[in-house]
Residue, then its C-alpha position, 0 to 999 in steps of 0.5 A: m989823105k988830103k981827101k980825109a982832112i977836107k972832110l973834117a974841116a968841113a964837118s967842123a965848119v958845119a958844127a961851128s955854124a950850127f953852134v952860132a945858129s942854136a943860141p937864138a933858138q934856145t932863147d925862143a924855146a924858153s920863151n915858148v915854155a913859159a908861155e905854155v906854163s902861163k897858159s896852162v895856169t890860166q886855163i886851170k884857174k878858169a876851170y875853177h872860176t867857170y863854176s865858182d863865180v856862179t855859185a857865188k851868186g846862188e846858182f849852178a853853172d852848166i855842168k857841160v861847160v864845167y866839164k869842157e874847162y876842166n878837160a881843157a884844163k887837164a889838156a893844157y896841164n899835160n901839154a905844158k908838163a910835157l913841154v917843160n920836161k922836154a925843154g924846161g931847161s934850168k927852170k924845169d923844176a920850178y915850172l913843174a912845181q908851179l904846174d903841180s901845185t896849181y893843178n892840185e889846188y885848183i882841179k884836184k882840190r876844187v874842180v874834181t871835188y865839185i864835179d863829183a859832188y855835183n854828180y852825186a847831188k844830181k843822182l840824190e836829186e833823181k831819188k828825191i824826185a822819185l820819192e816825190k812821185a811815189i807820194a803823188d802816186k800814193d805808191l807806198t811800196a816805192a815811197e818806202k824804197y826811195y825813202h830808205e835809199i835817200s836815208y842811206e845817202l844822207k847817212s853814208r855818202t853825203v860827206i862828198l858834198d862836205r869835201v867841196y872847196g868854198q863854203t858858199t858852193r858847199e852850202l849851196l850844194r847842201k841846200e839845193f840837194k841835201t837839204a831838199a832831199q832830206d825835207v822830202r824824206d823827213s815828211l815821211v819819217n812817221d809813215i815809214t816808221v809805222v811801215v817798218k813796225l807793222r812789217a816787223a809785228d807781222e813777221a813776229i806774229k808769224k813766228g809766234d813772238l807775240a812780245t816783239a810784235d806787241a812791242a812793234l805794234k805799240v810803236a806803230n800806234e804811236y806814230l799812226p796819228k802823225v802820218t801824212e794824209t796821203f798814206k793814212a787810209k792805207l796805213t790805217e787799214e794795214n794796222t787794223k789788219v796786223k792788229a786782228a792778226y795779233d789779237a787772233a794770235n794773242t787771244p787764248k784759244v783752244e787748239s785741240v782736244s783729245a781723249i788720250n785714254a778712258k780716264q784722261v783728256e788732253v786740252k791743248f791751248n795756243k797760249a800759256l794759261d793762268r795756273n789759278t784759272v785751270t780748275v775742274d770748275n772751269f771744264t766739263v767732260t761728257q760723252t754720248g748719252d750722258a744726261a743734261g748737266s752731268d760732268r764726268l770731270t767733277g762727278a756732277g750728275a748720275t753718269n754710269a754710277i758715278g759718285t758726286t765726290n769731286t776728285g777729278s783734276a786739271v793739271l797744267s803743263a810746265d809750258g802752261k799750254t797743256v791741260i790734262l783733265t783726269l776724270n772724277n775717281d769713279a768716272a771713265l769714258t765708254n770705249p768707244t764713244t764720242v766725247t764732248v769737252t767744254v771750256s769755260a770763259n773763266v780760263k784765262d792766259t797769263s795776261g788775264k785775257a779770258i778764253e772764248a768759251t769753247t765746246k769741242t767733240v772728239s772720238f775716243s776708241d782705246s785698244s791699247v793695253p796698259v803697260a807697267e813702265k817703271v818703279e821710283t823710290v818715294g820713301s823709306n817704305q814707299f814707291r811709285v809704280i808708273f804706268s803708260e796711262t792712268v789705271t785703277t782696279a776692276a772694282d773701282r772702275g765702276a763705282n767708289d770702292t776706295g777704302a780708308d785713306g784712298d786705299l784702292n783695295a789693290r794690295a794683292a796687285f803688287v808683289v814685293d821681293n817674292n812676298a818678302v815684304a807685305v804691301t799694306n796700302v795702294v793709292r793714287d799718286p796725287q802728283n801723277p795720274k799715271a802712277l800709283l803709290v805703294t806702301v809696304s810694312g817696313n822700311l826697305s833696305a838699300g839696294n835692288h828690289t823686284v816689284r811684280v804687277n798683276p801676278a798670274g791669274n790677277a787682273l786687278i790693275q786695269d785701265y779705264a777701258g777694262y784692259s788689264v796690265v799683263q803680269t810684269d816684273l819691274t826691278y828698281n834700285h832703292v837708295a835710302d836717303t839719309n840726308a837732312p832737308t835743306f831750303t833756299a828762300e826768296a822774298r815774294n814781297e815785303r811780307t812773304v817769303r817762299l822756301t823751296f826744299n831740296k826734296p818733298v817735306r811735310i810741314p805739319t800743323s804744329n806750334n813747335i815749328a817756328i819760321r823767324h827772320s833777322y835773328d834766331a832766338t825767342g822774341a824774333v818775329s816768327v810765324l808758327a806752323n800751326t797757322l798752316g793754311d790759315a790765310n785769315a791769321d796775322g802771319f801764316v804758313d801755306a803749301v804752294a800748290g802743285s809744288n809736291g811738297t817742295q815749296y811753302d810760302i811764309t807770310f809775316a804779320t809785319p813787313l820784313p826789313a829792307g836788304q839782306v834778311p836771314i830766315y830761319v826754320s826752328y823748333v820751339n823745343n828741339t827735343g822729342l822730335t816726331a813727324a808731328n812736330s818737325v819738318r821731315d822728308s819721306f824717308g824721315n830725315t828731319l830738318v836741322s833746327g836753325t837751318s837758314a837762308t838769306v833773302t833780299v827784300t826790296r822796298d816797293t816804290v812802284a805804284p800799281t797799275v791796271t794791266n788789263v780790262n776785259v768785258v766777260n759778259a753783259t754783267t761782268i767785267d775783269v780788272t787785272f792789276s800789275e800786283d797785289v793791291a788793297n781796296a780793290n774789292v770795294a765797289t765804291n772805288y769803281n765808276l761805270t757809265n753807259p754811252q749816254g753818260n748815266p751810271v751803271a751799278i757796280n753790284s760787287v767786286v770779287r777777287q779771282g782766287t789768288t790772282n790780281t784779277y777782280r771781277l766786277t758784277v755790274g748792271s746790264m751792258a747788253a745794249g752795247g756801245n762804249y762804256t766808260l770805266s773809272i777806277s779811284n786812287n783809293i786802291t793801293d798795293t800791299s807794300v809798306s809804302a802803300n803806293r797809290l794807283a793813279p786814277y784810271t779811266t778806260t773806254l770799253t767797247v761792248g758788242d750787242l749782247q742783248a737778246p731781242t724781244v717783241g714789242v708790246n702789242g708788237v704783232t699786228i695783222n692787216g684787215a685783209r688778213d694777208r699781212i702780218y707785221i712783227e715789231y722786234s726791238e732791233p734789226m734781226a738776222t736775215t740768214g742761218v737757222n735763226s733767221a727772222l726771214d725763215v718761214n720755218n721759224y714761225r707758226t700760226a695757232a688757233g688760240a694760245g696753246g692751240a693747234q699750230s699750222t705751218l705758214p702756207t706755201g708761197t708765204t714770203i718774209t722781208q725786213n724793213g728796219n726792225v719790222v718784219t713783214i710776213a706776206l701770206p699768199s691768201a687771207l689767214a683763217a679767222n680762227q688763226t688768232h696767234l702767231v708762234i715765233g721760234q728762236v730767231a736771233d738779232a743781227a749780232g746773233n743773240k737769240i730770243a729768249a724762248l718760243q713766243t706766242e703773240r696774239l695777232m692785234g686787229n686791223a694793222a691799219a687802225g694804228f700800230q703800237t710801238t715803244i716811244d721813249q728817251v723823250r728829251v729836251t735838247d734846247r729851249e724849243t726842241v724835243t727829241f724822242r725815240v720810236g721803236r720802229h723805222l719811220r717814213a714820215v712824221n706829221e708835226g701838226l698831230i704832236t703837242a707838248d702837253l700842259g696836262t689839261a687835256d689832250n691837245p687843249a688850246g694851252d698846249i704847245q703845238a709842234q712847228s716842225a718835225s724830222f726823223v733819222n732812222n737808226a741802225d738799231g731798227t729804231a728812229t729818232v724824231t726831233v720836233k721844234f715847238g717855239t713860236a714868236g708868241t711862245p719862244n723857248p717854252f722849255a727849260t732844261d727838261l719838260s718841267g711843267f708838261d706831262g709830256i708830249d701827245l701824239v694823235a693817231s697817225a702822227l707817225t707812218d712807219i716804213n711799211n706805210l702803217t700809221s700809228a695809234a694815239f700816245a698820250d702823255v709820253a713822259f720825258a726821260t728823267d736821265g739829266d739835263r741835255v740843254a746847253p746853258v744860254l748866254g744872257a745879258v752882258t753889262t759893264a762895271d766900274t767897281n772901283n769908281n774911278g771912271q774907268l771900266d774894270t769888269i764886265t759880267v756875262a749872265f748865263d741862264e744855268d749854273l756853269y761847270i766852273p773848270s770849263v770857264t777860262d778867260s781865253d773863252f771870251t774876248v772884249e773888243g778894245y780891252t784886255i781880259t785879266g781874269v775870270n770869276v764864275n758865281n753860281t750862287v745867283a739865279g743861273s750863273v754870272v761870269t765876271l771878266t776883269l779888264q785891264e783899265k784904260a788910261t782915260p775915263d770910258t764909263g760910257v763905252t759898251p764894247r762888243v763881247t764874244l764867247v769864242g771858246s766854249v763853256t759847259d753847264n753843271s749837270p752831269q752831262r756837261n752840256a757845252l755852249g760853243a762859240q756865240a756871236a758878239v753881243t754889245a754890252t749894256d751900259g752898267a757904269a754910272p758916270v763919275f764926278l772926276g773934278f772941276t776947274a776954278a780961278a781966283g776972282s772968277t765965279n765960272v767953274t767947269l764940272t768934269f765927268s767920266e763920260p758925256v752927261t746931261s743934267a737938269a737944273l741943279v738947285d743950290t744947296t738942295d743939289i749941290t753945295v760949295t765950301g771953302v770960299t772966303g766969306g762963303s759961296t753958293i752955285s748961283a746958276a748951272a747949265d741945263a745942257t752940256a757939251g761932252n763930259t763937262i757942265a758949266a756952272t756960276l758960283g755966287t761968290a768968286p774964290a780968292a787966291l789960295d782958297d780950298l774950294t770943294i764942290t759936293f753933289v747931294a745924293p740923291a737929289g743932285t746925282a739923280k739930275v745928272t745922267d748919261g742916259t742909262n745911269t745916274l751920277n755915281t753916288n760913291v764919288l760925290a765931292r771933289t776939291v781944288n786946293d789953293v785956287q790960283 
C-alpha cells in the first residue's frame, strides 16, 4: 500500500513538472505557425510576380523559373496548411482562410491560368512555325493541314488565353502567340479557300453533281487571283485540271448508241437535252450499203425503196438523257447489218451547250420474236395494243402502203370478242412507237373484252426484221369514262397561261370556244380556239408538243393583271355542242362551259441576261438569253470584232425554234484568236416592264478553224531539181494520215492532169515553219512539171480543201514568191509587215518606202534598220525603221503619200536559205490607224490677265479620245491641276490644263509638264501614248502692267510688272500717257533698262497731294517696247491709277 502511494506521488510530480514546462513550448509553436503561414503567403505571391513583373515589361519569364516558384508555392502552401491543422490553435481557421484565399487568388486564378495559357500558346506557336515552314517549302498539303489546325485552335481554344489574370499579360500572350498565328493563317485564307473549293468541285464532278461543282468552281475562280505567289502556279494548275474535268463532264456528249430493233435506235447522252433541239433533222441513221446522202430516219434518198415522206421521230425520255429514234415509216434496218448514227452539233443540253458532232457505228442483229404484251383503253371505241418492240405489217415493212388516215390495212390482224365487234381502223400510236391504235365500229361496253392478235394463219403484224407476232389473246377491262374533263392552270409569263387537263382532250379549231381571263362574260379579254397553232395572231391557242393532248398554251394579246387571275374556258353558244365546236375527251365527254382555274401572275421586274455564248463553227455563234426577249433577232444589236479590233459582219440572227437561243451568222472567224462580242441594251424581255438587257461584252476564244492553203506560186524547185519547196499558209500536221511529211500524200505529174508518179524511195520530207521541203534522192525528171498534194492538214487538224495540183515554179534560187501583207505604220518612222513564211534574215538596204515615181529612186525613203520575228502560225513579222536625221518621222498615221513599200530581190532570206523575188508597191493595210499620238508644244497662259498663270496647253498631233484624258494623267511642276479640257476642233488636239493660281505674279515662270498617265487617240484602235519625259513649257503668258508708285511733290514714279521686263525708251504721248496731275503732266524720261520687274520713269510735273494719277500705255506703240524677251506687254491691261496721291 505504501509503495502504491509513492508511485502516485511520483506520477503527480511528473505531471506537474510537465505542465510547468509546456507553457513556453506552446508559445513557440504558435510563433512557428505564424511564420510558416507568412512564408507560404510570400512564396505564393512570389510565384505570381515571377512572371507578372516580367510580362509588365512586354517580355516573358523563363517558364522553368515560373514552374520552380509555382512548385515551391504549392509545397509552402501544403506545408503551412499541415502545420496549421496540427498546431494552429485558436487561430487555425483564420490561418487556413488566409492560406486558401491567397492560394486561390494567386495560384489557381493567376499562376495556373498563366502556365496553362503559356503552354497552350507555345503549342500554337509550334503550329504557326510548322505552317511557316510549309509555306517556305511550298508544301501545299502541309500548309492546308496546319491552316486548319490553327483555325480550329483560334476558333475553339484560344479562350484559354482570355482566362489569364491581368490585361497586360493577356494582351502580350494574344499579341505574341494568337495574333502571330492568326496573321500567318490569314495570309493563306485565299489559297486554302481555293484548295477546299477545288476539292469539293472535284468530288462533286465524280458524283455527277455538276450544280455543286459549278458553284464550288465559281468560288475558286473568284479567289484564285488573290492567292499568294507561293502557291499560285500549283493552284492555277489544279484549277485548270478540275475545270477541264468539269467541262468534260458538263459538255454534252453521246455515251452510247444501240439498235434496239429493226425500227428503232437508242442514243444515250451524259446530260439532259434541250427538248427543242431533239428533232429528226439533227440525227441521221444509215446502214452498210446505203447510198451517200441517204437517211433512214427522215427518208432522205432512196434506200431499200423507202419513200421520202418524213415520218420518222425522235422522242426524248423523261430524264432528257435518252433519245429513241424511230425510222421513217417505210424504213427499217436489214437484219443483220452495221448501223451508223450521226448526231449533229445542233443538239444542245438544257443550258444551251452544243454537243460535239458525233458519229458512232454499232452492229445490229435481231433474233427476237415480237410479243403482244397488253391492251389499254384509249376511248369509247378505241384501244391501244402495246408490243415488245415497234411493229408494222408485212406489206408496209417494204413500201409505203398506208391507207387514208394512216390506216395500216391491218384490220384482219385483230379480232375483238370473237368478231362481235368489227375493227374499222388500225394506225400507229403517235405517243408510243411500240403501240398500235385500234378503232372499232361502235362504243365498247364496260367490262372485259378479248383481243386476238394475228389469228391463226395470219402473220400480218411483224417487227421490222420480218418476225411475226404469234397468235396472242389479250384480255383487258374496258372502263367507260363518263367524267367531264377538268384542268389546272399556271401563268407561264404575263401573257401566256398553260392549261393542263386531267386527261387527253381535243380542242378543235373553232370560234365557239373562248378562253377568257378575269371574268366569264361577253366583253372579257379572250382568245378563241380558231387561232389554234396561229402564232402570228394577236392571241392564240397552241397545243404543247409531246403532251398527248393534255396541255395547251393560251397566249393573250395583252398582259394579264398582276395577282390572282381566274381563267375560264367557255362556249360562245352552249347549245348544239359537237366534237367540232367543244372541248372533248376521247370518250366524248365535254368540258363544262365556264370551267375555271386560277393563276398567279407576277409582274416581271428582272432584266434578262445572257446565259451562254457558244461558237458553233467559223461562221456561227449561238447566244442564249435567260428568258424570252424582244429585238434579239436584230443584227445591229450585236457587234463582233476580230483579234485586231476590226469589225466582223453580223449577217443574220435567227431564233432557234421556241428556245431563247439566237443563232448569229457572221463573217469568218476561221483564223482563230480572241474575238469580242458585244450586245446592246436594245434587247428587252417580253414582259410589260420590257426590262432592258444590260450591255454585255464577252471574249470568244476561237480555235484554228481555217483550212490551210498553198501559197500563190507556193511550190518551187531548185536548179538541181532535187529539192521541192511548198509554202503552206500555216504550219502543217507532222503526224497521222494527213501529215504534210507523209510521202504518200504527194505525187509528181507529167503536166496538169498527166500521169502521176509516187515519190521515189529515199525521199525525205521536213518542215521549217510553214515551208515543207521534199528532198529527192536524185534529180526529178524534166517531164515532171507538177506536184499533186493530197489532203494534208494543218496542226489543228483542218484539212486542205481538196487535191491540189501545183506547177513546179522554175529555179527556187531565182527568188521565192510569198504573201506580204498587213503593212502598217506603227510610229512616225516605223513600218511592220507580215511575210508568209519563216525567215532567216532581212536586208534593210533592199527595202524602201515608195513615193511612187519609180522603184528605189533618190526621193524614196531608204530603210535604216530591219528585224523580224518568226510567228507560231508559220509567218514572220518584219519591223523596218525609216527615219533619218535628214528625214525624221517621214510617216503620218498611215502610208499616205506613199504607194507602199518596195523590196528588191533578195531582200528576204527564208529559213531554208532561199531568197525572195522582188516585191513592188506593197500597199499598206487599210484597217486603221496604228500610231499613237505624239506630244507637241506645251505653253503657259494667263487667260484672265491678272499676272498669274492659270492654264497650260499641251498640243498633240492628232485628235484624242476625250474620255481617255484626265487631270491625273499630267503633273505641272510647282502647280496644282484643277481641271482638264480637250479640244479636237483644232488641227490635232489641244489639252488645256487649268491651274490653281499662285498668290504672286508669275507670268515669267515656265514649269516642267509631265505626262505621267496615258492618253489614246480617237481612232477605233485607241492607240495609247504612255508616260513621257518632262517637257519645259514655253512662255506664252505676256507680262502684265500691275501698277505704279508715286508721291506728292515728287516727279519719280516706278512702274511694276508681273515678271522681269526690258524696255526701249518710252516716248511721251506716243507710247505712254499721264493724266490726273493738277495743271497736267507728261513722262519726261524713262529708263531704257530695268532691274527685275520694274521700270523707273520721271514725270514732267510732280502730282499734288490727293491727285488721282493714271498712267496708260499706248498700244501697240508703247506695249511693243516692253518685253519679257518672248512676249510683249499684255494689251488687255493698259492703264493703272493711283488715287489720292500722298
